[in-house]
Every structure is written in C-alpha cells, then in structure tokens.
DSSP file (Angstrom, degrees, kcal/mol; ACC not computed):
  #  RESIDUE AA STRUCTURE BP1 BP2  ACC     N-H-->O    O-->H-N    N-H-->O    O-->H-N    TCO  KAPPA ALPHA  PHI   PSI    X-CA   Y-CA   Z-CA
    1    1 A M              0   0    0      0, 0.0    15,-3.0     0, 0.0     2,-0.3   0.000 360.0 360.0 360.0 151.7  130.0  128.1  130.3
    2    2 A F  E     -A   15   0A   0     13,-0.2     2,-0.3     2,-0.0    13,-0.2  -0.982 360.0-148.1-149.4 161.0  132.9  125.8  130.0
    3    3 A S  E     -A   14   0A   0     11,-2.0    11,-2.4    -2,-0.3     2,-0.4  -0.943   4.5-153.1-129.9 154.9  136.6  125.6  130.7
    4    4 A I  E     +A   13   0A   0     -2,-0.3     2,-0.4     9,-0.2     9,-0.2  -0.996  14.5 178.5-129.1 128.7  139.5  123.8  129.1
    5    5 A E  E     -A   12   0A   0      7,-2.6     7,-3.2    -2,-0.4     2,-0.7  -0.997  19.9-144.7-130.4 137.2  142.7  122.9  130.9
    6    6 A H  E     +A   11   0A   0     -2,-0.4     5,-0.2     5,-0.2     2,-0.1  -0.880  25.5 179.8-103.9 113.8  145.6  121.0  129.6
    7    7 A E        -     0   0    0      3,-3.0     3,-0.1    -2,-0.7    -2,-0.0  -0.417  44.7 -86.6-102.5-179.1  147.2  118.7  132.1
    8    8 A F  S    S+     0   0    0      1,-0.2     3,-0.1    -2,-0.1    -1,-0.0   0.913 122.1  12.2 -54.5 -49.0  150.2  116.4  131.9
    9    9 A D  S    S+     0   0    0      1,-0.1    24,-0.4    23,-0.0     2,-0.3   0.347 127.9  29.9-116.7   8.2  148.3  113.3  130.6
   10   10 A A        -     0   0    0     -3,-0.1    -3,-3.0    22,-0.1     2,-0.5  -0.996  63.1-123.8-158.4 155.9  144.9  114.7  129.6
   11   11 A T  E     -AB   6  31A   0     20,-2.0    20,-3.3    -2,-0.3     2,-0.5  -0.936  33.0-154.2 -99.9 132.1  142.9  117.6  128.4
   12   12 A V  E     -AB   5  30A   0     -7,-3.2    -7,-2.6    -2,-0.5     2,-0.5  -0.937  11.5-173.2-117.7 121.6  140.0  118.4  130.8
   13   13 A V  E     -AB   4  29A   0     16,-3.1    16,-3.3    -2,-0.5     2,-0.5  -0.945   5.8-164.4-109.6 129.2  136.8  120.2  129.7
   14   14 A T  E     -AB   3  28A   0    -11,-2.4   -11,-2.0    -2,-0.5     2,-0.5  -0.973   3.6-157.8-118.9 126.7  134.4  121.2  132.4
   15   15 A L  E     -AB   2  27A   0     12,-3.2    12,-2.3    -2,-0.5     2,-0.5  -0.892   6.1-159.8-106.2 121.5  130.8  122.1  131.4
   16   16 A V        -     0   0    0    -15,-3.0     2,-0.5    -2,-0.5     9,-0.1  -0.891  17.7-128.6-104.0 127.6  128.9  124.3  133.8
   17   17 A D        +     0   0    0     -2,-0.5     2,-0.3     7,-0.5     9,-0.1  -0.640  34.4 177.2 -75.2 122.6  125.1  124.3  133.6
   18   18 A E        +     0   0    0     -2,-0.5     2,-0.4     5,-0.0     6,-0.0  -0.922  32.8  46.2-125.3 153.6  123.8  127.9  133.3
   19   19 A G  S    S+     0   0    0     -2,-0.3     2,-0.1     4,-0.0     4,-0.1  -0.916  90.9   5.2 126.6-149.4  120.3  129.2  132.9
   20   20 A E  S    S-     0   0    0     -2,-0.4    -2,-0.0     2,-0.1     0, 0.0  -0.406  87.1 -71.9 -76.5 149.6  117.0  128.5  134.5
   21   21 A T  S    S+     0   0    0     -2,-0.1    -1,-0.1     1,-0.1     2,-0.1  -0.501 102.2  65.2 -73.9 151.8  116.6  126.0  137.4
   22   22 A P  S    S-     0   0    0      0, 0.0     2,-0.3     0, 0.0    -1,-0.1   0.318  74.6-172.2 -85.5 137.3  116.8  123.2  137.9
   23   23 A L        -     0   0    0     -4,-0.1     2,-0.2    -2,-0.1    -2,-0.1  -0.651  15.7-130.0 -94.8 151.6  120.4  123.2  137.0
   24   24 A Q        -     0   0    0     -2,-0.3    -7,-0.5     1,-0.1     3,-0.1  -0.593  31.5 -92.5 -95.0 161.2  122.5  120.0  136.6
   25   25 A E        -     0   0    0     16,-0.2    -1,-0.1    -2,-0.2   -10,-0.1  -0.290  56.7 -80.2 -66.3 157.4  125.9  119.3  138.2
   26   26 A D        -     0   0    0    -10,-0.1    15,-0.6    -9,-0.1     2,-0.5  -0.218  40.9-138.8 -55.3 147.7  129.0  120.1  136.3
   27   27 A V  E     -BC  15  40A   0    -12,-2.3   -12,-3.2    13,-0.1     2,-0.5  -0.951  14.0-159.9-112.9 129.2  130.1  117.6  133.7
   28   28 A V  E     -BC  14  39A   0     11,-2.7    11,-2.8    -2,-0.5     2,-0.5  -0.959   3.7-166.9-115.8 121.2  133.9  116.9  133.5
   29   29 A V  E     -BC  13  38A   0    -16,-3.3   -16,-3.1    -2,-0.5     2,-0.6  -0.935   1.9-164.6-110.9 122.8  135.3  115.4  130.3
   30   30 A N  E     -BC  12  37A   0      7,-2.6     7,-2.6    -2,-0.5     2,-0.7  -0.938   4.2-158.9-110.2 120.1  138.8  114.0  130.5
   31   31 A S  E     +BC  11  36A   0    -20,-3.3   -20,-2.0    -2,-0.6     5,-0.2  -0.872  17.1 173.4-103.9 108.5  140.5  113.4  127.1
   32   32 A F        -     0   0    0      3,-2.5   -22,-0.1    -2,-0.7   -23,-0.0  -0.552  47.2-102.7-100.9 170.2  143.4  110.9  127.3
   33   33 A A  S    S+     0   0    0    -24,-0.4     3,-0.1     1,-0.2    22,-0.1   0.873 120.2  31.1 -62.0 -37.6  145.3  109.4  124.3
   34   34 A E  S    S-     0   0    0      1,-0.1    21,-0.7    20,-0.1     2,-0.3   0.614 127.6  -0.6-101.2 -15.1  143.4  106.1  124.6
   35   35 A C  E     - D   0  54A   0     19,-0.2    -3,-2.5    20,-0.1     2,-0.4  -0.978  56.6-122.6-164.9 170.0  140.0  107.0  125.9
   36   36 A I  E     -CD  31  53A   0     17,-3.0    17,-3.3    -2,-0.3     2,-0.4  -0.991  22.3-160.6-124.1 131.7  137.6  109.7  127.1
   37   37 A T  E     -CD  30  52A   0     -7,-2.6    -7,-2.6    -2,-0.4     2,-0.5  -0.899   1.4-159.4-113.5 149.8  136.0  109.7  130.5
   38   38 A V  E     -CD  29  51A   0     13,-2.2    13,-2.2    -2,-0.4     2,-0.4  -0.994  14.2-174.6-125.9 125.9  132.8  111.7  131.4
   39   39 A E  E     +CD  28  50A   0    -11,-2.8   -11,-2.7    -2,-0.5     2,-0.3  -0.940  10.7 170.1-124.8 142.0  132.2  112.4  135.1
   40   40 A Q  E     -CD  27  49A   0      9,-1.9     9,-2.7    -2,-0.4     2,-0.2  -0.969  34.8-115.4-148.2 135.7  129.3  114.0  136.9
   41   41 A Y  E     - D   0  48A   0    -15,-0.6     7,-0.3    -2,-0.3   -16,-0.2  -0.520  22.0-152.3 -70.7 131.7  128.5  114.2  140.7
   42   42 A D  E  >> - D   0  47A   0      5,-3.0     5,-1.5    -2,-0.2     4,-1.4  -0.899   7.4-169.1-106.2 103.2  125.3  112.4  141.7
   43   43 A P  T  45S+     0   0    0      0, 0.0    -1,-0.1     0, 0.0     5,-0.1   0.789  83.9  61.7 -70.4 -22.1  123.9  114.1  144.8
   44   44 A R  T  45S+     0   0    0      1,-0.2    -2,-0.0     3,-0.1     0, 0.0   0.893 119.4  26.4 -65.0 -37.9  121.3  111.2  145.3
   45   45 A E  T  45S-     0   0    0     -3,-0.5    -1,-0.2     2,-0.2     3,-0.1   0.477 103.6-131.0-102.4  -6.0  124.2  108.8  145.8
   46   46 A D  T  <5S+     0   0    0     -4,-1.4     2,-0.3     1,-0.2    -5,-0.1   0.919  72.8  95.8  53.9  49.8  126.7  111.4  147.0
   47   47 A R  E   <S-D   42   0A   0     -5,-1.5    -5,-3.0    -7,-0.1     2,-0.3  -0.988  79.8 -96.5-157.0 159.6  129.4  110.2  144.6
   48   48 A M  E     -D   41   0A   0     -2,-0.3     2,-0.4    -7,-0.3    -7,-0.2  -0.617  31.9-146.2 -79.2 141.0  130.8  110.9  141.2
   49   49 A Q  E     -D   40   0A   0     -9,-2.7    -9,-1.9    -2,-0.3     2,-0.4  -0.898  19.2-170.0-103.7 136.9  129.5  108.8  138.3
   50   50 A K  E     -D   39   0A   0     -2,-0.4     2,-0.3   -11,-0.2   -11,-0.2  -0.989  14.2-174.5-133.4 138.9  131.9  108.0  135.5
   51   51 A I  E     -D   38   0A   0    -13,-2.2   -13,-2.2    -2,-0.4     2,-0.5  -0.921  15.2-146.6-121.3 153.1  131.6  106.5  132.0
   52   52 A T  E     -D   37   0A   0     -2,-0.3     2,-0.4   -15,-0.2   -15,-0.2  -0.980  13.1-170.9-120.7 129.5  134.6  105.6  129.7
   53   53 A L  E     -D   36   0A   0    -17,-3.3   -17,-3.0    -2,-0.5     2,-0.1  -0.954  21.3-126.1-116.9 140.3  134.4  105.9  126.0
   54   54 A S  E  >  -D   35   0A   0     -2,-0.4     4,-2.3   -19,-0.2   -19,-0.2  -0.359  34.3-106.3 -71.2 162.3  136.9  104.7  123.4
   55   55 A I  H  > S+     0   0    0    -21,-0.7     4,-2.5     1,-0.2     5,-0.1   0.890 123.1  54.2 -59.3 -37.1  138.2  107.2  121.0
   56   56 A T  H  > S+     0   0    0      1,-0.2     4,-2.4     2,-0.2    -1,-0.2   0.910 107.4  49.6 -63.8 -43.4  136.1  105.5  118.3
   57   57 A Q  H  > S+     0   0    0      2,-0.2     4,-2.4     1,-0.2    -1,-0.2   0.897 111.0  50.2 -61.2 -41.2  133.0  105.8  120.4
   58   58 A M  H  X S+     0   0    0     -4,-2.3     4,-3.1     2,-0.2     5,-0.2   0.918 110.0  49.8 -64.0 -44.0  133.7  109.5  121.0
   59   59 A N  H  X S+     0   0    0     -4,-2.5     4,-2.0     1,-0.2    -1,-0.2   0.889 110.6  50.1 -61.6 -37.9  134.2  110.1  117.3
   60   60 A D  H  X S+     0   0    0     -4,-2.4     4,-1.9     2,-0.2    -2,-0.2   0.915 110.8  50.5 -60.9 -44.5  130.9  108.4  116.6
   61   61 A L  H  X S+     0   0    0     -4,-2.4     4,-1.1     1,-0.2    -2,-0.2   0.923 110.4  48.1 -56.2 -51.9  129.2  110.5  119.2
   62   62 A A  H  < S+     0   0    0     -4,-3.1     3,-0.4     1,-0.2     4,-0.3   0.875 112.4  49.1 -63.9 -35.8  130.6  113.7  117.7
   63   63 A A  H  < S+     0   0    0     -4,-2.0     3,-0.5    -5,-0.2    -1,-0.2   0.843 110.4  52.3 -69.5 -32.3  129.5  112.7  114.3
   64   64 A A  H >< S+     0   0    0     -4,-1.9     3,-1.4     1,-0.2    -1,-0.2   0.647  82.2  91.0 -78.5 -18.1  126.0  111.8  115.5
   65   65 A I  T 3< S+     0   0    0     -4,-1.1    -1,-0.2    -3,-0.4    -2,-0.1   0.852 100.9  24.2 -49.5 -44.3  125.3  115.1  117.3
   66   66 A N  T 3  S+     0   0    0     -3,-0.5    -1,-0.3    -4,-0.3    -2,-0.1   0.188  98.1 109.6-115.9  19.6  123.7  116.8  114.3
   67   67 A L    <   -     0   0    0     -3,-1.4     3,-0.1     1,-0.1    -3,-0.0  -0.645  68.6-112.6 -90.1 150.4  122.5  113.8  112.2
   68   68 A P        -     0   0    0      0, 0.0    -1,-0.1     0, 0.0    -2,-0.0  -0.271  53.3 -65.1 -73.8 168.4  118.8  112.9  111.8
   69   69 A E  S    S+     0   0    0     -2,-0.0     2,-0.3     2,-0.0     0, 0.0  -0.213  89.0  88.8 -54.9 141.0  117.3  109.7  113.3
   70   70 A G  S    S-     0   0    0     -3,-0.1     2,-0.4     2,-0.0    -3,-0.0  -0.935  76.1 -76.2 157.1-178.6  118.8  106.5  111.8
   71   71 A V        -     0   0    0     -2,-0.3     2,-0.3     2,-0.0    -2,-0.0  -0.965  49.4-178.0-115.3 131.9  121.5  103.9  112.0
   72   72 A Y        -     0   0    0     -2,-0.4     2,-0.4     2,-0.0    -2,-0.0  -0.869  22.1-161.9-131.6 155.9  124.9  104.9  110.7
   73   73 A S        -     0   0    0     -2,-0.3     2,-0.4   -13,-0.0    -2,-0.0  -0.985  25.4-130.5-135.4 127.7  128.4  103.5  110.2
   74   74 A R        -     0   0    0     -2,-0.4     2,-0.3     1,-0.0   -14,-0.0  -0.646  24.1-130.2 -79.6 131.4  131.4  105.8  109.8
   75   75 A A        -     0   0    0     -2,-0.4     2,-0.4     1,-0.0    -1,-0.0  -0.614  16.2-126.0 -79.9 138.5  133.5  104.8  106.8
   76   76 A K        -     0   0    0     -2,-0.3     2,-0.3     1,-0.0    -1,-0.0  -0.697  22.9-126.2 -84.6 132.4  137.2  104.5  107.3
   77   77 A K              0   0    0     -2,-0.4    -1,-0.0     1,-0.1     0, 0.0  -0.557 360.0 360.0 -77.9 138.6  139.3  106.6  104.9
   78   78 A T              0   0    0     -2,-0.3    -1,-0.1     0, 0.0    -2,-0.0   0.377 360.0 360.0-119.1 360.0  141.9  104.7  103.0
C-alpha cells in the first residue's frame, strides 16, 4: 500500500510494507524540485535514517529498475 500527498514544497510518497512478517518500517519519499529524500525509521537506533538523491540519481534509479545486470549511461537528448 502507498499514499501520495502534495505539500507546499514537496510531493510525499509513503510506502507501507504489507504481507508476511517480518515487515519493514514505512519508507517515506520526499520529492523536491532539486532533490529526492528517502527516509525510514531504524528501530535498532531509534531514529530516522535519511538519504538524499539528486534528480539525476533518481532518474538513473528509475531507469535501472527493470534493466539486466550491467553498467549503463543514460544518453542526454539533444
């Protein structure tokens, strides 16, 4: 299950793990104009963990999801 919320400065997508246990904590993806942040609560450290991706890194990740193993470079359209 997931939810999408449009806030003033970001689009927020929350991914809820469903199914068989063990389940993972919710993942929150914040999409800003200049970057994407991914957050998940870490119960072992009792804090949120956050990574920040540039828009280019996020585009590369999206392109890589269904590709086979290998090294790729996205070509820029001119």
